[in-house]
C-alpha positions in Angstrom: -9.6 70.9 -42.1 -9.0 67.3 -41.3 -7.4 65.2 -44.1 -6.2 68.2 -46.1 -2.8 69.5 -47.0 -2.3 72.8 -45.3 0.1 75.6 -46.5 1.1 78.1 -43.8 3.1 81.2 -44.5 5.4 82.6 -41.9 5.4 79.2 -40.3 9.0 79.0 -39.0 8.2 80.9 -35.9 5.4 82.6 -33.9 1.8 82.6 -34.9 2.5 80.8 -38.2 4.3 78.0 -36.5 1.5 77.7 -33.9 -1.1 77.4 -36.7 1.0 74.7 -38.4 1.3 72.7 -35.2 -2.4 73.0 -34.4 -3.3 71.8 -37.9 -1.1 68.8 -37.4 -2.7 68.0 -34.0 -6.1 68.3 -35.5 -5.5 65.7 -38.1 -4.5 67.4 -41.3 -2.8 65.0 -43.7 0.3 67.1 -44.4 1.7 70.6 -43.6 3.8 72.8 -45.9 5.5 75.6 -44.0 6.7 78.6 -45.9 9.3 80.9 -44.6 12.2 83.2 -45.4 14.8 81.7 -43.1 16.0 78.2 -44.0 18.0 78.1 -40.8 14.7 78.0 -38.8 13.2 75.3 -41.0 14.6 72.1 -39.3 13.1 73.1 -35.9 9.8 74.1 -37.4 9.5 70.9 -39.4 10.4 68.8 -36.4 7.8 70.6 -34.2 5.1 70.1 -36.8 6.0 66.4 -37.3 6.1 65.9 -33.6 2.5 67.2 -33.5 1.4 64.4 -35.8 1.7 65.3 -39.5 4.4 65.0 -42.2 5.8 68.4 -43.0 7.8 70.1 -45.8 9.5 73.4 -45.8 9.5 75.9 -48.8 11.8 78.9 -48.7 10.1 82.0 -50.0 9.9 85.7 -49.2 6.3 86.5 -50.2 7.2 90.2 -50.5 8.8 89.0 -53.8 6.1 89.1 -56.6 7.5 85.8 -58.0 7.6 83.9 -54.8 4.1 82.4 -55.1 5.1 80.8 -58.3 8.0 79.1 -56.6 5.9 78.0 -53.7 3.4 76.2 -56.0 6.0 74.7 -58.3 
């Protein structure tokens, strides 16, 4: 997916974070990490940016039916 903006849910830890880091390493243009815990956001953003891509965090709990609307605002 080189050159694209990638949105990864559950990306403040675990598999989601690993996917975001790999996307950054493989040359994607920017990464958006979505997660429920804003306290974990700084470390996740730093990890992704250290892997080579600009990164933004969006707080959202995707169990909430209105969360996708907020993610894409």
